[in-house]
C-alpha positions as CSV (number, residue, x, y, z in Angstrom):
1,M,2.6,159.0,65.8
2,S,-0.2,158.0,63.3
3,K,-3.7,157.3,64.1
4,K,-3.5,153.7,63.1
5,T,-0.7,153.4,65.7
6,K,-2.6,154.9,68.4
7,N,-5.4,152.3,68.0
8,I,-2.9,149.4,67.7
9,V,-1.2,149.9,71.1
10,P,-4.2,150.0,73.3
11,E,-5.6,146.8,71.7
12,D,-2.3,144.9,72.5
13,G,-2.3,146.1,76.0
14,K,-5.8,144.7,76.4
15,K,-4.8,141.4,75.1
16,L,-1.8,141.3,77.5
17,N,-3.9,142.2,80.4
18,F,-6.5,139.7,79.6
19,F,-3.7,136.9,79.4
20,L,-2.3,138.1,82.7
21,R,-5.6,137.8,84.3
22,H,-6.1,134.3,83.1
23,L,-2.7,133.3,84.1
24,D,-3.5,134.6,87.6
25,L,-6.7,132.4,87.5
26,T,-4.7,129.4,86.3
27,I,-2.1,129.6,88.9
28,I,-4.7,130.1,91.7
29,I,-6.8,127.0,90.4
30,I,-3.5,124.9,90.2
31,T,-2.4,126.2,93.7
32,A,-6.0,125.5,95.2
33,C,-6.0,121.9,93.8
34,L,-2.5,121.3,95.2
35,L,-3.6,122.6,98.6
36,A,-6.8,120.6,98.5
37,F,-4.9,117.3,97.5
38,T,-2.3,118.0,100.4
39,N,-5.0,118.7,102.9
40,I,-7.1,115.6,102.1
41,S,-4.1,113.3,102.1
42,L,-2.7,114.8,105.4
43,Y,-6.3,114.5,106.8
44,F,-6.6,110.8,106.1
45,F,-3.1,110.1,107.2
46,S,-3.5,111.9,110.4
47,K,-6.8,110.2,110.9
48,S,-5.3,106.9,110.8
49,Q,-2.5,107.9,112.9
50,V,-4.9,109.2,115.6
51,K,-6.8,106.0,115.5
52,K,-3.7,103.8,115.8
53,S,-2.4,106.0,118.6
54,A,-5.8,105.7,120.4
55,K,-5.7,101.8,120.1
56,D,-2.1,101.8,121.4
57,I,-3.0,104.1,124.4
58,A,-6.2,102.0,125.2
59,L,-4.2,98.8,125.0
60,C,-1.6,100.3,127.4
61,K,-4.5,101.3,129.8
62,I,-5.9,97.8,129.6
63,D,-2.5,96.2,130.3
64,H,-2.2,98.6,133.3
65,I,-5.4,97.4,134.8
66,D,-4.3,93.8,134.0
67,S,-1.3,94.2,136.0
68,H,-3.3,95.6,138.9
69,I,-5.6,92.6,138.8
70,S,-2.7,90.2,138.6
71,D,-0.9,91.7,141.5
72,L,-4.1,91.7,143.7
73,M,-4.8,88.2,142.9
74,A,-1.3,87.3,143.7
75,R,-1.6,89.0,147.0
76,I,-4.9,87.5,147.8
77,K,-3.5,83.9,147.2
78,T,-0.4,84.8,149.3
79,T,-2.8,85.9,152.2
80,A,-4.9,82.9,151.8
81,G,-1.8,80.7,152.0
82,F,-0.7,82.5,155.3
83,A,-4.2,81.9,156.7
84,L,-4.2,78.3,155.8
85,E,-1.0,77.8,157.7
86,M,-2.5,79.5,160.8
87,V,-5.7,77.2,160.3
88,V,-3.7,74.0,160.1
89,D,-1.6,75.0,163.1
90,N,-4.7,75.7,165.2
91,F,-7.0,72.8,164.4
92,D,-7.1,72.0,168.1
93,F,-8.1,75.4,168.9
94,P,-11.5,76.2,167.0
95,E,-12.0,79.2,169.1
96,E,-9.0,80.9,167.2
97,M,-10.6,80.4,163.7
98,L,-12.7,83.5,163.9
99,D,-9.6,85.6,164.8
100,I,-7.8,84.3,161.8
101,T,-10.6,85.4,159.5
102,R,-10.6,88.7,161.2
103,K,-6.8,89.2,160.6
104,V,-7.1,88.3,157.0
105,V,-9.8,91.1,156.3
106,A,-8.0,93.6,158.5
107,N,-4.6,93.3,156.8
108,D,-6.0,94.2,153.1
109,S,-8.4,97.0,152.5
110,C,-9.4,95.2,149.1
111,I,-10.7,92.1,151.0
112,T,-14.2,92.6,152.1
113,G,-14.9,89.2,153.8
114,C,-13.2,86.1,154.9
115,A,-14.9,82.7,155.8
116,I,-13.5,79.2,156.9
117,A,-16.1,76.5,155.9
118,F,-15.2,73.3,157.8
119,R,-16.6,70.1,156.6
120,P,-19.9,69.0,158.4
121,D,-19.4,67.7,161.8
122,F,-15.6,68.6,161.9
123,Y,-16.1,70.1,165.3
124,P,-19.2,68.5,166.8
125,K,-19.1,70.7,169.8
126,Y,-20.1,73.6,167.6
127,G,-22.7,71.7,165.7
128,K,-22.9,70.1,162.2
129,F,-22.0,73.3,160.2
130,F,-19.2,75.5,161.6
131,E,-18.2,78.6,159.5
132,P,-16.3,81.5,161.2
133,Y,-16.9,84.5,159.0
134,T,-15.6,88.2,159.2
135,Y,-16.7,91.0,156.9
136,R,-16.5,94.8,156.6
137,K,-19.5,96.8,157.2
138,W,-20.0,98.3,153.7
139,P,-20.9,101.0,152.9
140,E,-21.4,102.9,156.1
141,N,-18.2,102.0,157.9
142,P,-15.8,99.9,155.8
143,D,-13.2,100.2,158.7
144,S,-15.6,98.3,161.1
145,L,-15.3,94.5,161.0
146,V,-18.0,92.2,162.0
147,S,-17.0,88.7,163.0
148,I,-19.6,85.9,163.4
149,V,-20.0,82.1,163.3
150,E,-22.5,80.9,160.7
151,H,-24.2,77.6,161.1
152,H,-26.3,77.3,157.9
153,D,-25.8,74.5,155.4
154,Y,-23.1,76.1,153.0
155,T,-22.5,72.8,151.4
156,V,-25.4,73.5,149.0
157,N,-23.6,76.6,147.7
158,S,-22.6,76.2,144.2
159,N,-19.2,78.1,144.7
160,Y,-18.5,75.8,147.7
161,K,-19.1,72.7,145.6
162,K,-17.0,73.9,142.9
163,S,-14.1,74.8,145.3
164,V,-14.3,71.3,146.8
165,E,-14.0,69.8,143.4
166,A,-11.3,72.1,142.1
167,G,-9.4,72.5,145.2
168,E,-8.6,76.2,144.4
169,M,-10.6,78.6,142.2
170,W,-11.6,82.1,141.5
171,S,-15.3,82.7,141.2
172,D,-17.1,84.8,138.7
173,P,-18.3,88.1,140.2
174,Y,-21.6,88.0,142.2
175,Y,-23.6,90.0,144.7
176,G,-22.6,89.4,148.3
177,K,-25.5,89.7,150.7
178,A,-23.5,90.2,153.8
179,S,-21.3,93.0,152.4
180,G,-23.8,94.5,150.1
181,L,-21.4,94.7,147.2
182,N,-20.4,93.2,144.0
183,I,-17.5,90.7,144.8
184,F,-15.5,88.0,143.5
185,S,-13.9,85.2,145.7
186,Y,-10.8,83.1,145.9
187,S,-11.3,79.6,147.5
188,Q,-8.8,77.1,148.6
189,T,-9.4,73.7,150.3
190,F,-7.3,72.2,153.1
191,N,-6.7,68.7,154.6
192,D,-6.7,67.6,158.2
193,D,-3.7,65.7,159.8
194,K,-4.8,62.4,158.3
195,G,-4.9,64.0,154.7
196,Q,-8.7,64.0,154.5
197,Y,-10.6,66.9,153.3
198,A,-11.3,69.4,156.2
199,G,-12.8,72.5,154.6
200,C,-11.9,75.6,152.6
201,I,-11.2,79.2,153.1
202,V,-12.9,81.7,151.1
203,T,-11.6,85.3,150.6
204,D,-14.0,87.9,149.1
205,V,-12.7,90.8,147.2
206,R,-14.9,93.9,146.2
207,L,-15.1,94.5,142.6
208,E,-15.8,98.3,143.1
209,W,-12.1,98.9,143.7
210,L,-11.7,98.6,139.9
211,N,-13.9,101.6,139.5
212,D,-11.2,104.2,140.4
213,I,-8.6,102.4,138.2
214,M,-11.1,102.2,135.3
215,E,-11.7,105.9,135.6
216,D,-8.0,106.7,135.5
217,A,-7.7,104.5,132.4
218,L,-10.1,106.6,130.5
219,P,-8.1,108.4,127.8
220,Y,-10.8,110.6,126.6
221,P,-13.8,112.5,128.3
222,S,-16.7,110.5,126.9
223,A,-14.9,107.1,126.9
224,F,-16.0,104.3,129.2
225,C,-14.8,100.9,130.1
226,I,-16.5,97.5,130.6
227,I,-15.2,94.3,132.1
228,A,-17.1,91.1,131.1
229,D,-16.9,87.5,130.4
230,P,-17.1,87.3,126.6
231,S,-17.8,83.5,126.7
232,T,-20.9,84.1,128.6
233,K,-21.7,87.5,127.5
234,K,-21.9,88.6,131.2
235,V,-20.9,92.2,132.1
236,F,-19.3,92.3,135.6
237,I,-18.5,96.2,135.9
238,S,-19.1,99.1,133.6
239,S,-18.4,102.9,133.8
240,A,-21.0,103.5,131.0
241,K,-23.6,106.2,131.8
242,G,-26.9,107.0,130.3
243,D,-27.4,106.0,126.6
244,D,-24.0,104.4,126.7
245,R,-25.3,101.6,128.8
246,Q,-27.4,100.2,125.9
247,L,-24.2,99.8,123.9
248,T,-22.5,97.2,126.3
249,D,-24.6,94.3,124.9
250,R,-23.6,95.3,121.5
251,I,-19.9,95.6,122.3
252,I,-19.7,92.4,124.4
253,R,-21.1,90.5,121.5
254,D,-18.2,91.2,119.2
255,I,-15.5,90.5,121.6
256,K,-13.5,87.5,121.1
257,P,-12.6,85.5,124.2
258,G,-8.9,85.5,124.9
259,E,-7.9,87.9,122.0
260,S,-7.0,91.5,121.6
261,G,-8.6,93.6,119.0
262,S,-10.7,96.6,117.9
263,F,-13.8,97.2,115.9
264,S,-15.9,100.4,115.1
265,I,-19.6,100.9,115.8
266,E,-21.6,103.1,113.6
267,S,-25.2,103.9,114.5
268,A,-27.9,106.5,113.4
269,F,-29.0,106.9,116.9
270,S,-25.7,107.3,118.9
271,P,-22.2,108.7,118.1
272,N,-20.0,106.4,116.1
273,R,-17.2,105.0,118.2
274,L,-14.0,102.9,118.3
275,V,-14.0,99.9,120.8
276,V,-10.6,98.4,121.8
277,Y,-10.5,95.2,123.8
278,A,-7.9,92.8,125.3
279,P,-8.1,89.9,127.7
280,I,-7.5,90.3,131.5
281,T,-4.8,87.4,131.6
282,P,-5.3,86.0,135.1
283,T,-9.0,85.5,134.3
284,N,-11.5,84.6,131.6
285,W,-12.5,88.2,131.5
286,S,-11.8,90.7,128.8
287,M,-11.8,94.6,129.2
288,A,-13.1,96.9,126.5
289,I,-12.6,100.7,126.2
290,S,-15.2,102.6,124.0
291,I,-14.1,106.0,122.5
292,T,-16.4,108.2,120.4
293,N,-15.1,109.4,117.1
294,H,-15.9,113.0,118.3
295,D,-13.3,112.6,121.0
296,L,-10.8,110.9,118.7
297,L,-11.0,113.5,115.8
298,S,-12.2,116.7,117.3
299,N,-8.8,118.2,117.5
300,L,-8.0,116.9,114.0
301,H,-11.2,118.4,112.6
302,S,-10.5,121.9,114.3
303,T,-7.0,121.7,112.9
304,T,-8.3,120.7,109.4
305,W,-10.7,123.6,109.4
306,T,-8.0,126.0,110.5
307,L,-5.7,124.7,107.6
308,V,-8.6,125.2,105.2
309,L,-9.1,128.8,106.3
310,L,-5.5,129.4,106.3
311,N,-5.2,128.0,102.6
312,A,-8.1,130.1,101.6
313,L,-6.3,133.2,102.9
314,I,-3.2,132.1,101.1
315,L,-5.1,132.0,97.8
316,V,-6.7,135.3,98.2
317,L,-3.2,136.7,99.0
318,V,-1.7,134.9,95.9
319,G,-4.5,136.4,93.7
320,L,-3.8,139.9,95.1
321,I,-0.1,139.7,94.5
322,L,-0.4,138.5,91.0
323,N,-3.2,141.1,90.2
324,R,-1.2,144.1,91.5
325,G,2.4,142.8,90.7
326,V,5.0,141.5,93.1
327,K,6.8,144.5,94.4
328,S,10.1,144.2,96.0
329,A,9.0,145.9,99.2
330,R,6.2,143.4,99.8
331,R,8.4,140.5,99.0
332,S,10.8,141.7,101.7
333,R,8.2,142.3,104.1
334,L,6.5,138.9,103.5
335,A,10.0,137.3,103.8
336,R,10.6,139.0,107.2
337,E,7.2,137.8,108.5
338,K,7.8,134.3,107.3
339,S,11.3,134.4,109.0
340,N,9.7,135.7,112.3
341,I,7.1,132.8,112.2
342,I,9.9,130.3,111.7
343,R,11.9,131.7,114.5
344,N,8.8,131.7,116.8
345,E,8.1,128.1,116.0
346,L,11.6,127.2,116.7
347,R,11.6,129.1,119.8
348,I,8.6,127.1,120.9
349,A,10.2,123.9,119.9
350,N,13.4,124.8,121.9
351,K,11.2,125.4,125.0
352,I,9.6,122.0,124.5
353,Q,12.8,120.3,124.1
354,T,14.3,122.1,127.2
355,H,11.4,120.9,129.3
356,L,12.1,117.4,128.4
357,L,15.7,117.4,129.7
358,P,16.4,117.1,133.4
359,K,16.7,120.5,135.3
360,D,16.5,119.4,138.9
361,F,19.5,117.4,139.9
362,P,19.5,115.3,143.1
363,A,20.7,116.5,146.4
364,R,22.3,113.2,147.6
365,D,25.4,112.2,149.4
366,D,26.3,109.3,147.3
367,V,25.9,110.8,143.8
368,D,26.2,114.3,142.3
369,I,24.9,114.9,138.8
370,Y,25.0,117.8,136.3
371,G,24.2,117.9,132.5
372,I,23.5,120.4,130.0
373,V,22.8,120.6,126.1
374,Y,24.1,123.5,123.9
375,P,22.3,123.2,120.6
376,A,24.0,124.4,117.5
377,K,20.8,125.7,116.2
378,E,17.5,126.8,118.0
379,V,16.7,122.9,118.5
380,G,19.2,120.1,118.5
381,G,19.4,116.4,118.4
382,D,21.5,115.7,121.5
383,L,19.9,114.2,124.6
384,F,20.6,113.0,128.1
385,D,18.6,111.9,131.0
386,Y,18.6,110.1,134.3
387,R,16.4,108.5,136.9
388,I,17.0,107.0,140.4
389,R,15.0,103.8,141.2
390,D,15.6,101.1,143.8
391,E,19.0,102.7,144.6
392,K,20.1,102.4,141.1
393,L,21.1,105.5,138.8
394,F,19.8,105.1,135.2
395,F,21.4,107.4,132.8
396,C,21.9,108.0,129.2
397,V,23.5,110.2,126.6
398,G,22.6,110.3,122.9
399,D,23.2,112.0,119.6
400,V,20.6,111.9,116.8
401,S,21.8,111.9,113.1
402,G,20.9,115.1,111.4
403,K,20.1,118.6,112.9
404,G,17.2,120.8,113.3
405,T,13.4,120.0,114.0
406,P,13.4,116.3,112.7
407,A,16.4,115.6,115.1
408,S,14.6,117.2,118.0
409,L,11.7,115.2,117.4
410,L,13.5,111.9,117.4
411,M,15.4,113.1,120.6
412,S,12.1,113.8,122.3
413,V,10.7,110.3,121.4
414,T,13.9,108.5,122.5
415,I,13.9,110.2,125.9
416,S,10.2,109.2,126.2
417,Y,11.1,105.7,125.4
418,F,13.9,105.6,127.9
419,R,11.8,106.9,130.7
420,A,9.0,104.4,130.1
421,I,11.2,101.3,129.9
422,I,13.5,102.0,132.9
423,S,10.3,101.9,135.2
424,R,10.3,98.1,134.8
425,E,13.6,97.0,133.4
426,S,17.1,97.3,135.0
427,R,19.4,95.6,132.3
428,P,21.0,98.2,130.0
429,A,21.1,95.8,127.0
430,K,17.4,95.1,127.4
431,I,16.6,98.7,127.7
432,M,18.7,99.4,124.5
433,E,16.9,96.6,122.6
434,W,13.4,97.9,123.5
435,I,14.4,101.5,122.5
436,N,15.8,100.1,119.2
437,S,12.8,98.0,118.4
438,M,10.4,101.0,118.8
439,A,12.9,103.4,116.9
440,V,13.0,101.1,113.8
441,R,9.4,101.1,113.4
442,G,8.2,103.8,111.0
443,N,11.7,105.1,110.5
444,E,11.2,106.2,106.9
445,E,13.6,108.9,107.2
446,Y,16.4,106.4,108.1
447,M,17.5,108.4,111.0
448,F,19.5,106.8,114.0
449,V,20.7,107.6,117.4
450,T,24.1,106.8,119.0
451,L,23.2,106.2,122.6
452,F,25.1,105.2,125.8
453,I,23.0,103.7,128.7
454,G,24.4,103.1,132.2
455,V,22.9,101.6,135.4
456,L,25.0,102.5,138.5
457,D,24.4,100.5,141.7
458,L,24.7,103.3,144.4
459,P,25.2,101.0,147.4
460,T,28.2,99.1,145.7
461,G,29.4,101.3,142.8
462,R,29.0,98.4,140.2
463,L,28.3,100.0,136.8
464,R,26.5,98.0,133.9
465,Y,26.3,99.7,130.7
466,C,25.5,99.2,127.1
467,N,26.9,101.3,124.3
468,A,25.1,101.9,120.7
469,G,27.9,103.4,118.5
470,H,28.4,106.4,121.0
471,D,31.6,108.0,122.2
472,A,33.1,106.2,125.1
473,P,32.7,108.0,128.5
474,L,35.7,109.3,130.5
475,I,36.5,107.8,134.1
476,I,38.0,110.5,136.1
477,D,39.7,109.3,139.2
478,E,43.5,109.9,140.1
479,K,43.9,109.9,136.3
480,V,41.6,110.2,133.3
481,V,41.0,106.9,131.3
482,T,38.5,106.0,128.6
483,L,35.9,103.4,129.6
484,D,36.3,100.3,127.6
485,V,33.1,99.8,125.4
486,E,31.9,97.6,122.8
487,P,30.4,99.9,120.1
488,N,27.4,97.9,118.8
489,L,25.1,99.4,116.2
490,P,23.3,102.8,116.7
491,I,19.5,102.4,117.5
492,G,17.1,102.7,114.7
493,V,19.4,100.8,112.2
494,L,18.6,97.2,112.4
495,E,15.5,95.6,113.9
496,N,16.0,92.8,116.6
497,F,19.7,93.6,117.0
498,K,21.1,92.0,120.1
499,Y,23.1,94.5,122.2
500,S,26.0,93.6,124.3
501,E,26.2,94.5,128.1
502,Q,29.4,95.3,130.0
503,Q,30.0,96.0,133.7
504,T,32.8,97.6,135.8
505,A,33.3,98.8,139.3
506,I,33.3,102.6,140.0
507,P,35.5,103.5,143.0
508,S,34.2,106.1,145.4
509,S,35.0,109.7,144.7
510,T,35.0,109.0,140.9
511,T,33.5,111.1,138.2
512,I,32.0,109.7,135.0
513,L,31.9,112.2,132.1
514,L,29.5,111.4,129.2
515,Y,29.5,113.7,126.0
516,T,28.6,113.9,122.5
517,D,30.9,114.3,119.6
518,G,30.2,118.0,119.5
519,V,32.8,118.3,122.0
520,T,35.7,116.5,120.7
521,E,34.8,117.8,117.1
522,A,34.5,121.4,118.0
523,V,36.6,123.3,115.4
524,N,38.5,126.6,115.4
525,A,39.3,129.1,112.5
526,N,42.2,126.9,111.3
527,N,39.7,123.9,111.1
528,N,41.4,122.1,113.9
529,L,39.5,119.7,116.2
530,Y,39.3,120.1,119.9
531,G,40.1,116.5,120.4
532,I,40.0,113.9,123.1
533,D,43.5,114.6,124.4
534,R,42.6,118.2,125.1
535,L,39.5,117.1,126.9
536,K,41.4,114.7,129.0
537,R,43.7,117.4,130.2
538,I,41.0,119.6,131.2
539,C,39.3,116.8,133.1
540,S,42.6,115.7,135.0
541,N,42.0,118.3,137.8
542,A,38.6,116.8,138.9
543,S,36.0,118.9,140.3
544,A,32.3,118.9,141.1
545,P,30.2,118.0,138.0
546,K,28.7,121.4,137.5
547,E,32.1,123.0,137.7
548,L,33.6,120.5,135.4
549,V,31.0,120.9,132.7
550,S,31.3,124.7,132.9
551,K,35.1,124.5,132.7
552,I,35.0,122.3,129.6
553,K,32.5,124.5,127.9
554,N,34.7,127.6,128.7
555,D,37.8,125.8,127.2
556,I,35.8,124.9,124.1
557,E,34.8,128.5,123.5
558,L,38.5,129.6,124.1
559,F,39.6,127.0,121.6
560,A,37.0,127.9,119.0
561,N,37.7,131.6,119.3
562,K,34.3,132.7,118.2
563,T,34.1,130.1,115.3
564,E,30.6,129.3,114.8
565,Q,29.4,126.1,116.6
566,S,28.7,123.4,113.9
567,D,27.4,120.6,116.2
568,D,25.3,120.3,119.3
569,I,27.4,120.1,122.5
570,T,26.0,117.8,125.4
571,M,27.8,116.8,128.5
572,L,26.7,114.8,131.6
573,A,28.9,114.5,134.6
574,I,28.3,112.1,137.4
575,R,30.4,111.8,140.6
576,F,29.9,108.8,142.7
577,T,30.8,108.7,146.4
578,L,30.5,105.4,148.1
579,N,28.3,106.0,151.3
580,D,30.2,104.0,153.9
581,D,28.3,105.7,156.8
582,T,31.3,105.1,159.2
583,D,29.5,107.1,161.9
584,S,26.5,104.7,161.8
585,E,26.8,101.9,164.5
586,E,26.4,98.5,162.8
587,I,24.9,95.3,164.2
588,S,25.9,92.2,162.4
589,V,25.8,88.4,162.7
590,E,28.0,85.8,161.1
591,M,26.4,82.4,160.0
592,T,27.1,79.3,158.0
593,S,24.7,77.5,155.7
594,D,23.1,75.5,158.6
595,I,19.4,76.4,158.2
596,N,19.1,76.0,162.0
597,Q,21.1,79.2,162.5
598,I,18.2,81.3,161.1
599,T,16.9,81.6,164.6
600,R,19.9,83.9,165.3
601,L,18.3,86.7,163.2
602,E,15.5,87.1,165.7
603,G,18.2,88.2,168.1
604,L,19.7,90.7,165.6
605,C,16.1,92.2,164.9
606,N,15.7,92.5,168.8
607,S,19.0,94.2,169.0
608,L,17.8,96.6,166.1
609,R,14.6,97.3,168.2
610,D,16.5,98.2,171.3
611,K,19.4,100.1,169.9
612,F,17.4,102.2,167.4
613,S,14.1,102.4,169.4
614,I,11.9,100.9,166.5
615,E,8.5,99.4,167.2
616,Q,8.1,95.8,168.0
617,Q,5.7,95.2,165.0
618,L,8.4,96.5,162.6
619,A,11.2,94.3,164.3
620,T,9.0,91.4,163.7
621,R,8.3,92.2,160.0
622,L,12.1,92.7,159.5
623,N,12.7,89.4,161.0
624,V,10.3,87.8,158.7
625,A,11.9,89.5,155.6
626,L,15.4,88.6,156.8
627,E,14.5,84.8,157.4
628,E,13.1,84.7,153.9
629,A,16.1,86.2,152.4
630,V,18.5,84.1,154.3
631,S,16.6,80.9,153.6
632,N,16.7,81.5,150.0
633,V,20.5,81.8,150.1
634,I,20.9,78.6,152.2
635,L,18.4,76.6,150.1
636,Y,19.1,77.9,146.5
637,G,22.5,79.7,146.7
638,F,24.1,77.0,148.9
639,N,21.9,74.1,147.7
640,N,21.0,73.4,151.4
641,N,24.5,72.2,151.6
642,D,25.8,72.6,155.3
643,N,29.5,73.0,154.6
644,P,31.5,75.0,157.2
645,K,33.2,77.0,154.4
646,N,29.9,78.3,153.4
647,R,29.8,81.8,155.0
648,L,27.2,84.6,155.0
649,S,27.0,87.8,157.1
650,V,24.0,89.9,158.0
651,S,24.7,93.4,159.0
652,A,22.2,96.2,159.8
653,R,22.5,99.9,160.5
654,K,20.3,102.9,160.8
655,S,21.2,105.8,158.3
656,S,19.2,108.9,157.1
657,G,16.0,107.8,158.6
658,K,15.9,104.2,157.4
659,I,17.1,100.7,158.3
660,I,19.7,99.3,155.8
661,I,20.3,95.5,156.0
662,K,23.0,93.9,153.9
663,I,23.3,90.1,153.4
664,V,26.7,89.0,152.0
665,D,27.5,85.4,151.1
666,N,30.0,83.3,149.2
667,A,27.4,81.1,147.5
668,R,27.1,80.6,143.8
669,A,25.7,83.5,141.7
670,F,22.2,83.6,142.8
671,D,19.9,86.5,142.2
672,P,16.9,86.0,144.6
673,T,14.9,88.8,142.9
674,A,14.5,86.5,139.9
675,K,12.9,83.8,141.9
676,D,9.4,82.9,141.2
677,D,6.5,83.5,143.7
678,P,5.8,80.5,146.1
679,D,3.3,77.7,145.4
680,T,0.8,78.5,148.2
681,T,-1.3,75.5,147.1
682,L,1.0,73.2,149.1
683,D,0.5,72.3,152.7
684,A,2.7,74.0,155.3
685,D,4.6,70.8,156.0
686,E,5.4,70.3,152.3
687,R,6.5,73.9,151.5
688,P,10.2,74.5,152.0
689,I,11.5,77.2,154.3
690,G,11.7,80.5,152.4
691,G,9.2,79.5,149.8
692,L,7.5,82.9,150.0
693,G,10.5,84.2,148.1
694,I,11.2,87.7,147.0
695,Y,7.5,88.5,146.8
696,L,7.1,88.6,150.6
697,I,10.4,90.7,151.1
698,R,9.0,93.3,148.6
699,Q,5.9,93.5,150.5
700,I,7.8,94.3,153.7
701,M,10.7,96.4,152.6
702,D,10.8,99.6,150.5
703,T,13.8,98.7,148.3
704,V,15.3,95.4,147.4
705,N,18.8,95.6,145.6
706,Y,20.9,92.6,144.4
707,E,24.6,92.8,143.2
708,R,27.3,90.2,142.5
709,I,30.8,91.5,143.5
710,D,34.1,89.8,143.9
711,N,32.4,86.4,143.9
712,Q,30.0,87.4,146.6
713,N,26.2,87.9,146.4
714,I,25.1,91.2,148.0
715,L,21.5,91.7,148.8
716,T,20.8,95.1,150.2
717,I,17.2,95.8,151.5
718,T,16.1,98.9,153.2
719,K,13.0,100.2,155.2
720,K,12.1,103.7,155.9
721,L,11.2,104.5,159.5
């Protein structure tokens, strides 16, 4: 080799090395820019989602407190109505008035005081001003009641004047001198026998009971709540502490009366924060929840910094790999490490998904349930769930379009929606519409879920159901038949779609088998489908749900003959047994629609008391609930028509530590659970019998269940002993 050649080769090598080094730097810069852009975009997107989620959570918390306040006010109004009836009935016995106020306070721990302020000189014997009053000894002994008769001039009190003018009112919160508490009051006037104004009854409610509820409503550690009247800028109650108290005036200034909303507060002297507010519907009040940005974004910031560090590490690794050359051994090792990470992540996702599915099945005499999911991959998109509420079994089975992690996420969200909605809704079609409306929002991947929802009434066996494009369940009795279903659209496809609802009667000792298409579409080596006919043959010999599911799974494996599973396999078996309680002795009474026959219910309750050794107080409460329920049937089911053909029966028995009362009538279809609460502003002689409605029954009994079967209304109410 010549000397010239020897000089040229090293020079070319240097140029090549220089190019490679710059290529390395170029790739690293491009990679760094892409990662930075991705992280920034992800950060701002995640930040907006975190704030949106925080607003939704805060509004849900406010709605929860709104419900508590509404329930309390309704309860107080009902209690005041009861008391007014007793006052009117005892006009001739003024000595009974103090005892009435004592009963009102004793029966509700939220009531801190009750007063009956009669018009001046109503009882001349007791002086010009006569005001029986009972209050709790707060805070030293709230269970101790003090009953006194006041003789001061209460007519000068502003709340008394407002109550006389309005007839009925809720006061703004104020400080009660007798109780030593912040309270608000419900006032209602009443008339004497001549229709003249006779006085008013005032029920005081302590405001501090909201403190515990407000503490539970705080979604983050440094958050605080306030309840105020935004029109008067007056704060009634606040959980703010320390420096946060200075913010309450700033917050209440920006709250719009009667509206929901949110705004941000930025300050150089205190942490920036998000404020979410909404009205408390029964009142003129509003509630606001204040959340610091640190609480909202701390997890996001730590995650972002972790990603930045990981990206920096990736850049260093990329530079080293490009500088030293990509060797096959290192590529193989990195691939295995990446594979292990994915498997670990999928294993964690599988555990999360498994925890969402029911694992503990009920040990009951009337229903036996067993379900299982066999995912085709580490995570799947199939789902099933069930809950029992008010002697109704809510259950569902669904199949998410697609496979893997996206399907598993949508499956998890669908189960969460189902559990949240069935806590307050019993109609399958409405449950389906709620889930659909939430699934459609933000469904940018255009995924959908086929879903079957059923509600089985355990005392009667009536099944109401709604199907959203899912495979029809099998009904296994003496033979195996497919349940008649209307397909409807899967959820997540069309917003505001109206789902149809169906119903049928499930005989005792019947099994309902719900499944996904992974069962019937399982394939073998010859690409043959398992099919519905083979599934029905396996189900023909009915067995316990767990045995039935295991038998079907074993038969699928036998059919597939080790062919790889291509789709998730999910099954839920429900065996229903009508609990006749033939060994339980029953007490019954037959009645017509004559309202005067209601007095016979007292004899039935006395028989319950004697036969089953229950306390007289409980027997009395059962009689009140029964009278209310039967009067509703007569007045609204039979339209108060005393026709001899109008029949109703009341039967009662003791079973499994509870009293079960069933009211059966042949009136028109009438659901008493849908009846509005009573109007307690009416006088006792103007209010129809049974006017307290289903609200009073729910206060006395543990469960209230209505069904319409064979042209008969069946109302079943139970009370645990």
